[in-house]
One Martini backbone bead per residue (centre of mass of N, CA, C, O) as a GRO file, in nm:
protein
  443
    1MET     BB    1  -4.951   0.148   1.948
    2ARG     BB    2  -4.923  -0.043   1.710
    3ALA     BB    3  -4.963   0.165   1.489
    4GLY     BB    4  -4.727   0.348   1.571
    5ASP     BB    5  -4.506   0.134   1.539
    6ALA     BB    6  -4.554   0.081   1.240
    7VAL     BB    7  -4.491   0.364   1.139
    8ARG     BB    8  -4.202   0.382   1.251
    9ARG     BB    9  -4.097   0.134   1.096
   10LEU     BB   10  -4.149   0.244   0.812
   11ARG     BB   11  -3.963   0.493   0.838
   12ARG     BB   12  -3.700   0.315   0.895
   13GLY     BB   13  -3.766   0.044   0.771
   14PRO     BB   14  -3.772  -0.305   0.718
   15ASP     BB   15  -3.461  -0.343   0.856
   16ALA     BB   16  -3.516  -0.250   1.123
   17ALA     BB   17  -3.408  -0.233   1.450
   18PRO     BB   18  -3.407  -0.241   1.754
   19ARG     BB   19  -3.266  -0.038   1.986
   20ARG     BB   20  -3.087  -0.253   2.122
   21ILE     BB   21  -2.938  -0.344   1.861
   22ARG     BB   22  -2.832  -0.069   1.778
   23PHE     BB   23  -2.647  -0.036   2.024
   24VAL     BB   24  -2.469  -0.281   1.962
   25GLU     BB   25  -2.381  -0.187   1.679
   26PHE     BB   26  -2.239   0.068   1.761
   27TRP     BB   27  -2.006  -0.075   1.918
   28SER     BB   28  -1.912  -0.244   1.681
   29LEU     BB   29  -1.837  -0.007   1.495
   30GLU     BB   30  -1.633   0.131   1.690
   31THR     BB   31  -1.411  -0.085   1.679
   32VAL     BB   32  -1.299  -0.021   1.396
   33LEU     BB   33  -1.202   0.263   1.486
   34ARG     BB   34  -1.030   0.202   1.731
   35ASN     BB   35  -0.821   0.019   1.591
   36GLY     BB   36  -0.750   0.222   1.370
   37HIS     BB   37  -0.645   0.441   1.566
   38ILE     BB   38  -0.416   0.280   1.689
   39LEU     BB   39  -0.264   0.230   1.424
   40THR     BB   40  -0.240   0.530   1.355
   41PHE     BB   41  -0.084   0.612   1.605
   42SER     BB   42   0.155   0.436   1.544
   43THR     BB   43   0.222   0.582   1.279
   44LEU     BB   44   0.254   0.865   1.399
   45VAL     BB   45   0.482   0.803   1.591
   46THR     BB   46   0.672   0.683   1.381
   47SER     BB   47   0.677   0.933   1.194
   48GLY     BB   48   0.779   1.138   1.399
   49LEU     BB   49   1.037   0.978   1.473
   50GLY     BB   50   1.131   0.953   1.180
   51ALA     BB   51   1.177   1.252   1.134
   52LEU     BB   52   1.387   1.278   1.356
   53TYR     BB   53   1.582   1.071   1.248
   54TRP     BB   54   1.634   1.216   0.966
   55ALA     BB   55   1.728   1.481   1.086
   56LEU     BB   56   1.976   1.363   1.227
   57ALA     BB   57   2.097   1.235   0.973
   58ALA     BB   58   2.122   1.502   0.803
   59ARG     BB   59   2.325   1.628   1.038
   60SER     BB   60   2.539   1.367   1.049
   61TYR     BB   61   2.526   1.350   0.736
   62SER     BB   62   2.556   1.350   0.423
   63ASP     BB   63   2.364   1.369   0.148
   64ASP     BB   64   2.483   1.123   0.002
   65THR     BB   65   2.458   0.927   0.242
   66VAL     BB   66   2.154   0.948   0.277
   67GLY     BB   67   2.073   0.856  -0.006
   68ARG     BB   68   2.207   0.575   0.001
   69ASN     BB   69   2.081   0.466   0.267
   70TYR     BB   70   1.787   0.497   0.185
   71ALA     BB   71   1.806   0.306  -0.056
   72ALA     BB   72   1.889   0.062   0.118
   73VAL     BB   73   1.633   0.057   0.289
   74ALA     BB   74   1.440   0.025   0.050
   75ALA     BB   75   1.560  -0.245  -0.040
   76MET     BB   76   1.497  -0.394   0.221
   77MET     BB   77   1.187  -0.352   0.205
   78LEU     BB   78   1.146  -0.486  -0.068
   79LEU     BB   79   1.265  -0.769  -0.003
   80ALA     BB   80   1.084  -0.823   0.244
   81GLY     BB   81   0.816  -0.795   0.092
   82ILE     BB   82   0.867  -1.031  -0.097
   83GLY     BB   83   0.960  -1.255   0.117
   84GLN     BB   84   0.681  -1.245   0.298
   85LEU     BB   85   0.440  -1.323   0.091
   86ASN     BB   86   0.201  -1.156   0.219
   87LEU     BB   87   0.151  -1.263   0.527
   88THR     BB   88   0.035  -1.020   0.670
   89ASN     BB   89  -0.252  -1.037   0.545
   90VAL     BB   90  -0.301  -1.324   0.642
   91MET     BB   91  -0.292  -1.258   0.944
   92ILE     BB   92  -0.524  -1.052   0.945
   93ARG     BB   93  -0.741  -1.247   0.811
   94PHE     BB   94  -0.683  -1.544   0.991
   95THR     BB   95  -0.619  -1.513   1.298
   96PRO     BB   96  -0.914  -1.454   1.413
   97VAL     BB   97  -0.992  -1.782   1.310
   98ALA     BB   98  -0.760  -1.999   1.420
   99GLY     BB   99  -0.703  -2.034   1.711
  100HIS     BB  100  -0.507  -2.309   1.796
  101ARG     BB  101  -0.351  -2.251   1.503
  102SER     BB  102  -0.179  -1.990   1.539
  103ARG     BB  103   0.108  -2.081   1.607
  104ARG     BB  104   0.164  -2.242   1.347
  105LEU     BB  105   0.107  -2.011   1.149
  106VAL     BB  106   0.336  -1.826   1.252
  107VAL     BB  107   0.586  -2.008   1.227
  108VAL     BB  108   0.564  -2.075   0.926
  109SER     BB  109   0.571  -1.779   0.831
  110TYR     BB  110   0.847  -1.704   0.942
  111LEU     BB  111   1.015  -1.911   0.788
  112ALA     BB  112   0.930  -1.837   0.502
  113ALA     BB  113   1.011  -1.535   0.510
  114SER     BB  114   1.314  -1.547   0.599
  115LEU     BB  115   1.425  -1.742   0.384
  116THR     BB  116   1.333  -1.597   0.128
  117THR     BB  117   1.472  -1.326   0.190
  118ALA     BB  118   1.764  -1.426   0.206
  119VAL     BB  119   1.786  -1.529  -0.084
  120LEU     BB  120   1.717  -1.261  -0.226
  121THR     BB  121   1.948  -1.090  -0.098
  122VAL     BB  122   2.185  -1.241  -0.211
  123GLY     BB  123   2.113  -1.188  -0.508
  124PHE     BB  124   2.121  -0.879  -0.491
  125VAL     BB  125   2.415  -0.840  -0.404
  126LEU     BB  126   2.537  -0.983  -0.658
  127LEU     BB  127   2.357  -0.768  -0.862
  128ILE     BB  128   2.428  -0.464  -0.812
  129PRO     BB  129   2.595  -0.376  -1.070
  130VAL     BB  130   2.321  -0.402  -1.238
  131LEU     BB  131   2.076  -0.283  -1.063
  132SER     BB  132   2.261  -0.083  -0.836
  133PRO     BB  133   2.545   0.096  -0.829
  134GLY     BB  134   2.483   0.294  -0.579
  135LEU     BB  135   2.508   0.009  -0.383
  136ALA     BB  136   2.812  -0.095  -0.360
  137PHE     BB  137   2.864  -0.084  -0.042
  138LEU     BB  138   2.707  -0.370   0.009
  139ARG     BB  139   2.969  -0.560  -0.083
  140SER     BB  140   3.076  -0.561   0.174
  141PRO     BB  141   3.106  -0.820   0.380
  142LEU     BB  142   2.988  -0.701   0.643
  143VAL     BB  143   2.749  -0.544   0.518
  144ALA     BB  144   2.622  -0.783   0.370
  145CYS     BB  145   2.555  -0.956   0.618
  146GLY     BB  146   2.383  -0.743   0.764
  147PHE     BB  147   2.177  -0.701   0.534
  148ILE     BB  148   2.065  -0.989   0.520
  149LEU     BB  149   1.974  -1.019   0.817
  150ALA     BB  150   1.799  -0.760   0.832
  151THR     BB  151   1.598  -0.837   0.609
  152ALA     BB  152   1.493  -1.096   0.737
  153GLY     BB  153   1.402  -0.953   0.999
  154TYR     BB  154   1.204  -0.748   0.866
  155ALA     BB  155   0.997  -0.958   0.778
  156VAL     BB  156   0.917  -1.031   1.070
  157PHE     BB  157   0.844  -0.748   1.167
  158VAL     BB  158   0.604  -0.715   0.974
  159LEU     BB  159   0.448  -0.976   1.052
  160GLN     BB  160   0.390  -0.915   1.360
  161ASP     BB  161   0.186  -0.690   1.311
  162GLY     BB  162  -0.029  -0.877   1.185
  163VAL     BB  163  -0.069  -1.055   1.433
  164LEU     BB  164  -0.151  -0.836   1.640
  165THR     BB  165  -0.392  -0.735   1.477
  166GLY     BB  166  -0.548  -1.009   1.455
  167LEU     BB  167  -0.553  -1.020   1.791
  168ARG     BB  168  -0.628  -0.733   1.899
  169ARG     BB  169  -0.314  -0.589   1.963
  170SER     BB  170  -0.263  -0.280   1.887
  171GLY     BB  171  -0.114  -0.157   2.132
  172TRP     BB  172   0.152  -0.328   2.082
  173VAL     BB  173   0.230  -0.192   1.821
  174VAL     BB  174   0.305   0.073   1.945
  175LEU     BB  175   0.533  -0.027   2.132
  176GLU     BB  176   0.713  -0.164   1.924
  177ASN     BB  177   0.753   0.094   1.739
  178LEU     BB  178   0.869   0.272   1.960
  179VAL     BB  179   1.121   0.110   2.021
  180PHE     BB  180   1.236   0.107   1.736
  181ALA     BB  181   1.261   0.421   1.706
  182LEU     BB  182   1.440   0.486   1.956
  183VAL     BB  183   1.681   0.306   1.892
  184LYS     BB  184   1.747   0.438   1.622
  185ILE     BB  185   1.811   0.723   1.724
  186VAL     BB  186   2.050   0.650   1.902
  187LEU     BB  187   2.224   0.499   1.682
  188VAL     BB  188   2.256   0.715   1.453
  189VAL     BB  189   2.436   0.898   1.630
  190ALA     BB  190   2.653   0.702   1.740
  191LEU     BB  191   2.744   0.587   1.445
  192ALA     BB  192   2.854   0.851   1.307
  193PHE     BB  193   3.151   0.812   1.448
  194LEU     BB  194   3.219   0.522   1.285
  195THR     BB  195   3.013   0.527   1.019
  196VAL     BB  196   2.855   0.566   0.700
  197THR     BB  197   2.654   0.305   0.782
  198GLY     BB  198   2.476   0.388   1.036
  199ILE     BB  199   2.189   0.382   0.927
  200LEU     BB  200   2.173   0.081   0.858
  201TRP     BB  201   2.260  -0.028   1.143
  202SER     BB  202   2.025   0.094   1.303
  203TRP     BB  203   1.812  -0.086   1.175
  204ALA     BB  204   1.924  -0.367   1.234
  205LEU     BB  205   1.933  -0.347   1.552
  206SER     BB  206   1.631  -0.266   1.594
  207VAL     BB  207   1.504  -0.524   1.487
  208VAL     BB  208   1.604  -0.713   1.707
  209VAL     BB  209   1.456  -0.580   1.943
  210ALA     BB  210   1.161  -0.596   1.830
  211ILE     BB  211   1.147  -0.903   1.797
  212ALA     BB  212   1.197  -0.984   2.089
  213LEU     BB  213   0.955  -0.840   2.216
  214ALA     BB  214   0.709  -0.942   2.045
  215ASN     BB  215   0.767  -1.260   2.075
  216PHE     BB  216   0.739  -1.280   2.373
  217LEU     BB  217   0.442  -1.196   2.381
  218LEU     BB  218   0.324  -1.402   2.185
  219PHE     BB  219   0.446  -1.685   2.312
  220ALA     BB  220   0.384  -1.618   2.627
  221ARG     BB  221   0.072  -1.489   2.599
  222PHE     BB  222  -0.123  -1.480   2.339
  223LEU     BB  223  -0.123  -1.765   2.194
  224PRO     BB  224  -0.197  -1.955   2.441
  225ARG     BB  225  -0.502  -1.808   2.447
  226ARG     BB  226  -0.641  -1.935   2.173
  227ARG     BB  227  -0.797  -2.135   2.313
  228ASP     BB  228  -1.140  -2.134   2.257
  229ILE     BB  229  -1.209  -1.849   2.126
  230VAL     BB  230  -1.325  -1.969   1.866
  231SER     BB  231  -1.614  -2.005   1.738
  232ALA     BB  232  -1.793  -2.180   1.510
  233ASP     BB  233  -1.963  -1.926   1.388
  234ARG     BB  234  -1.663  -1.765   1.327
  235THR     BB  235  -1.543  -1.955   1.139
  236ASP     BB  236  -1.381  -1.996   0.870
  237PRO     BB  237  -1.452  -2.197   0.592
  238GLY     BB  238  -1.149  -2.110   0.512
  239GLY     BB  239  -0.837  -2.090   0.469
  240PRO     BB  240  -0.521  -2.016   0.343
  241THR     BB  241  -0.507  -2.052   0.034
  242GLY     BB  242  -0.315  -2.070  -0.241
  243ARG     BB  243  -0.489  -1.881  -0.415
  244TYR     BB  244  -0.500  -1.647  -0.220
  245ILE     BB  245  -0.194  -1.598  -0.179
  246VAL     BB  246  -0.116  -1.552  -0.477
  247ALA     BB  247  -0.307  -1.317  -0.544
  248ASP     BB  248  -0.226  -1.126  -0.311
  249TYR     BB  249   0.078  -1.125  -0.373
  250THR     BB  250   0.071  -1.006  -0.655
  251GLY     BB  251  -0.060  -0.738  -0.580
  252ALA     BB  252   0.146  -0.654  -0.355
  253MET     BB  253   0.400  -0.638  -0.539
  254PHE     BB  254   0.313  -0.394  -0.698
  255TRP     BB  255   0.297  -0.202  -0.457
  256LEU     BB  256   0.585  -0.236  -0.356
  257ALA     BB  257   0.724  -0.142  -0.615
  258ALA     BB  258   0.591   0.144  -0.623
  259THR     BB  259   0.719   0.242  -0.336
  260THR     BB  260   1.031   0.119  -0.305
  261SER     BB  261   1.160   0.198  -0.599
  262LEU     BB  262   1.182   0.510  -0.612
  263PRO     BB  263   1.456   0.580  -0.473
  264ILE     BB  264   1.617   0.416  -0.683
  265LEU     BB  265   1.524   0.568  -0.934
  266VAL     BB  266   1.632   0.845  -0.844
  267LEU     BB  267   1.924   0.767  -0.797
  268ASN     BB  268   1.987   0.665  -1.096
  269HIS     BB  269   1.881   0.951  -1.243
  270LEU     BB  270   1.961   1.203  -1.012
  271GLY     BB  271   2.092   1.111  -0.757
  272PRO     BB  272   2.160   1.134  -0.415
  273ARG     BB  273   2.050   1.418  -0.354
  274GLN     BB  274   1.762   1.382  -0.475
  275ALA     BB  275   1.701   1.129  -0.308
  276ALA     BB  276   1.690   1.277  -0.039
  277PHE     BB  277   1.463   1.477  -0.104
  278PHE     BB  278   1.255   1.266  -0.180
  279SER     BB  279   1.247   1.073   0.069
  280LEU     BB  280   1.151   1.280   0.293
  281SER     BB  281   0.894   1.377   0.154
  282TRP     BB  282   0.764   1.100   0.121
  283LEU     BB  283   0.762   1.018   0.419
  284VAL     BB  284   0.566   1.235   0.520
  285ALA     BB  285   0.319   1.190   0.319
  286PHE     BB  286   0.281   0.869   0.366
  287PHE     BB  287   0.113   0.871   0.624
  288LEU     BB  288  -0.169   0.878   0.483
  289TYR     BB  289  -0.147   0.589   0.375
  290HIS     BB  290  -0.131   0.457   0.655
  291LEU     BB  291  -0.410   0.536   0.743
  292ASN     BB  292  -0.561   0.370   0.533
  293THR     BB  293  -0.434   0.094   0.608
  294SER     BB  294  -0.526   0.082   0.903
  295MET     BB  295  -0.833   0.089   0.845
  296GLY     BB  296  -0.829  -0.161   0.661
  297SER     BB  297  -0.729  -0.365   0.872
  298SER     BB  298  -0.964  -0.327   1.069
  299LEU     BB  299  -1.182  -0.415   0.871
  300ILE     BB  300  -1.086  -0.707   0.834
  301VAL     BB  301  -1.101  -0.803   1.129
  302GLU     BB  302  -1.406  -0.737   1.178
  303ALA     BB  303  -1.512  -0.912   0.941
  304ALA     BB  304  -1.407  -1.183   1.053
  305ASN     BB  305  -1.586  -1.154   1.323
  306ASP     BB  306  -1.830  -0.976   1.143
  307PRO     BB  307  -1.964  -1.017   0.836
  308ALA     BB  308  -2.254  -0.875   0.840
  309ARG     BB  309  -2.103  -0.566   0.880
  310LEU     BB  310  -1.931  -0.478   0.634
  311GLY     BB  311  -2.082  -0.240   0.502
  312ALA     BB  312  -2.102  -0.059   0.754
  313HIS     BB  313  -1.802  -0.045   0.813
  314CYS     BB  314  -1.709   0.079   0.544
  315ARG     BB  315  -1.875   0.343   0.553
  316LEU     BB  316  -1.755   0.444   0.817
  317VAL     BB  317  -1.459   0.451   0.727
  318LEU     BB  318  -1.490   0.645   0.490
  319ARG     BB  319  -1.602   0.888   0.642
  320HIS     BB  320  -1.393   0.916   0.871
  321THR     BB  321  -1.125   0.917   0.704
  322ALA     BB  322  -1.188   1.157   0.520
  323LEU     BB  323  -1.177   1.371   0.742
  324LEU     BB  324  -0.883   1.320   0.826
  325LEU     BB  325  -0.754   1.368   0.548
  326VAL     BB  326  -0.832   1.659   0.496
  327GLY     BB  327  -0.675   1.769   0.736
  328GLY     BB  328  -0.395   1.653   0.660
  329VAL     BB  329  -0.367   1.785   0.381
  330ALA     BB  330  -0.391   2.078   0.471
  331VAL     BB  331  -0.142   2.082   0.653
  332LEU     BB  332   0.076   1.986   0.448
  333CYS     BB  333   0.030   2.207   0.233
  334ALA     BB  334   0.075   2.458   0.420
  335ALA     BB  335   0.354   2.324   0.582
  336ALA     BB  336   0.579   2.204   0.401
  337PRO     BB  337   0.833   2.390   0.441
  338LEU     BB  338   0.840   2.371   0.752
  339ILE     BB  339   0.874   2.065   0.777
  340LEU     BB  340   1.137   2.040   0.589
  341ARG     BB  341   1.323   2.230   0.765
  342ILE     BB  342   1.415   2.014   0.964
  343PHE     BB  343   1.633   1.901   0.742
  344GLY     BB  344   1.648   2.168   0.569
  345GLU     BB  345   1.650   2.404   0.322
  346ASP     BB  346   1.680   2.215   0.072
  347TYR     BB  347   1.430   2.041   0.133
  348ALA     BB  348   1.218   2.269   0.113
  349GLU     BB  349   1.287   2.363  -0.181
  350ASN     BB  350   1.269   2.061  -0.329
  351GLY     BB  351   1.000   1.905  -0.162
  352ALA     BB  352   0.719   2.054  -0.138
  353ALA     BB  353   0.563   1.967  -0.395
  354LEU     BB  354   0.575   1.664  -0.343
  355LEU     BB  355   0.428   1.661  -0.074
  356ARG     BB  356   0.157   1.778  -0.174
  357LEU     BB  357   0.089   1.567  -0.393
  358THR     BB  358   0.103   1.312  -0.216
  359ALA     BB  359  -0.118   1.398  -0.020
  360VAL     BB  360  -0.351   1.421  -0.227
  361SER     BB  361  -0.336   1.114  -0.325
  362ALA     BB  362  -0.471   0.994  -0.057
  363LEU     BB  363  -0.770   1.040  -0.112
  364PRO     BB  364  -0.826   0.826  -0.342
  365ASN     BB  365  -0.688   0.586  -0.188
  366LEU     BB  366  -0.921   0.514   0.004
  367VAL     BB  367  -1.096   0.364  -0.203
  368VAL     BB  368  -0.886   0.150  -0.277
  369VAL     BB  369  -0.848   0.026   0.007
  370ALA     BB  370  -1.142  -0.055   0.054
  371ALA     BB  371  -1.166  -0.248  -0.189
  372VAL     BB  372  -0.930  -0.437  -0.112
  373SER     BB  373  -1.034  -0.524   0.167
  374ILE     BB  374  -1.301  -0.653   0.067
  375CYS     BB  375  -1.172  -0.857  -0.125
  376ARG     BB  376  -1.030  -1.014   0.101
  377VAL     BB  377  -1.278  -1.096   0.262
  378ARG     BB  378  -1.446  -1.213  -0.009
  379ARG     BB  379  -1.251  -1.337  -0.223
  380ARG     BB  380  -1.191  -1.120  -0.470
  381LEU     BB  381  -0.930  -1.192  -0.660
  382ARG     BB  382  -0.958  -1.068  -0.940
  383LEU     BB  383  -1.021  -0.776  -0.854
  384LEU     BB  384  -0.773  -0.735  -0.681
  385MET     BB  385  -0.563  -0.759  -0.911
  386VAL     BB  386  -0.668  -0.537  -1.094
  387ILE     BB  387  -0.631  -0.304  -0.902
  388MET     BB  388  -0.325  -0.332  -0.833
  389VAL     BB  389  -0.205  -0.343  -1.117
  390THR     BB  390  -0.320  -0.078  -1.226
  391GLU     BB  391  -0.221   0.121  -1.014
  392CYS     BB  392   0.092   0.048  -1.027
  393THR     BB  393   0.143   0.083  -1.327
  394LEU     BB  394   0.067   0.378  -1.341
  395ALA     BB  395   0.261   0.489  -1.123
  396ILE     BB  396   0.529   0.391  -1.245
  397GLY     BB  397   0.503   0.494  -1.537
  398LEU     BB  398   0.456   0.796  -1.470
  399SER     BB  399   0.710   0.837  -1.298
  400TYR     BB  400   0.919   0.775  -1.519
  401VAL     BB  401   0.829   1.006  -1.709
  402LEU     BB  402   0.807   1.264  -1.510
  403LEU     BB  403   1.094   1.259  -1.390
  404ARG     BB  404   1.234   1.366  -1.659
  405VAL     BB  405   1.064   1.645  -1.660
  406MET     BB  406   1.010   1.728  -1.321
  407GLY     BB  407   1.134   1.543  -1.143
  408ILE     BB  408   1.031   1.473  -0.827
  409THR     BB  409   0.748   1.604  -0.880
  410GLY     BB  410   0.648   1.389  -1.089
  411VAL     BB  411   0.572   1.171  -0.883
  412GLY     BB  412   0.334   1.319  -0.757
  413ALA     BB  413   0.169   1.353  -1.018
  414ALA     BB  414   0.145   1.051  -1.079
  415TRP     BB  415  -0.015   0.973  -0.818
  416VAL     BB  416  -0.260   1.144  -0.860
  417ALA     BB  417  -0.348   1.019  -1.129
  418ALA     BB  418  -0.362   0.717  -1.052
  419GLN     BB  419  -0.557   0.731  -0.807
  420THR     BB  420  -0.791   0.879  -0.947
  421LEU     BB  421  -0.858   0.679  -1.172
  422VAL     BB  422  -0.914   0.430  -0.994
  423ALA     BB  423  -1.124   0.554  -0.799
  424ALA     BB  424  -1.332   0.636  -1.012
  425ALA     BB  425  -1.387   0.350  -1.118
  426LEU     BB  426  -1.475   0.226  -0.844
  427TRP     BB  427  -1.713   0.421  -0.780
  428TRP     BB  428  -1.875   0.361  -1.038
  429ARG     BB  429  -1.835   0.027  -0.951
  430ARG     BB  430  -1.931  -0.031  -0.640
  431ALA     BB  431  -2.131  -0.277  -0.667
  432GLN     BB  432  -1.882  -0.492  -0.691
  433TRP     BB  433  -1.770  -0.430  -0.365
  434LEU     BB  434  -2.006  -0.282  -0.212
  435PRO     BB  435  -2.212  -0.353   0.022
  436GLY     BB  436  -2.531  -0.225  -0.081
  437ALA     BB  437  -2.490  -0.025  -0.329
  438HIS     BB  438  -2.728  -0.114  -0.524
  439HIS     BB  439  -2.959  -0.030  -0.331
  440ARG     BB  440  -2.890   0.272  -0.316
  441ALA     BB  441  -2.898   0.330  -0.619
  442ALA     BB  442  -3.198   0.240  -0.657
  443GLY     BB  443  -3.307   0.451  -0.430
   0.00000   0.00000   0.00000
């Protein structure tokens, strides 16, 4: 019996664990997928309701109004993304190990994000004639005040998703985003009869409702229970240092600029009608990017709770998410005109090629997201910044060039090229970021 056990152990490898431990590891690995699926489901629900929202907006407002309001919403998301100082990723990375310090971490982050965002938004409104003349309607006193407050609130809205994710309360992320989406849908139709800025106001008022709901749950139920939850052996050896925050923030700002500045770029160069066609096609295809981000966030949370299984978690996420992506890309490429016809015939005619190309670009982006997530866990700050800066510089630069040659389709082609180049380089040098990759390569 002993000889037979030894032979079986040699066949499994020197690091093989007994069957009992393998069973425990199986359930631990499944956790990273379960939480990732919940976050992905939240994104799917939000994207589906978002498509309904914009379909109603496209039929309730003129094309020019949709284009301008979408650009205003994109500006709001850009400013909130800059102003929240990338503290969303800090919440995902450090809330799992903060224990009784979680409440203070959240409150300080909320204050820093909302105040910084408000200051940035005031500056943006004052500089609109220089930065984006197409958004001149935001300089009306009432609209300007609403835009500033809504943008500061949106920074908190984004941040609270990171808190809930870090606390392993992913199910509540689904509820919060569902409420946000449903309130938006009701308001965008109701406000169409009152003002041409109804799209923007529907976002602003929905943010207020979502913030009230999520933070009641956080401060009344979830955060008070954080006392004594984190054991000493799972506590991170260091909290969110200034060096970590600055490096991660710098990289994240490049990504934010690459994604949220595009509608404004299209608006300024091709006009509001093309901005509307671009925005809704981009919105549909970008769901696949959210899938990658959701799985990456789950990977970070599980790695913070169980660092020893980081490599196994990452390989599982890569394999599993790749299968989901291939199916999603196939559906979007085949049904692009049918999907966009929800918004109108002009959207299907002008945006189908962009939707297909953006969907394809999500495949190589999976490798990029996995590498960035592991760099955040392992605090590989220099590599993190190199990846983000390179990826986003390529995407923005190529988009600017190809937009002038190919129209909005050029943006999709630019993203395919940028994501593929960066992913190929990362996979070639995967031993630098993927735990255990050098051992597999040697074997």
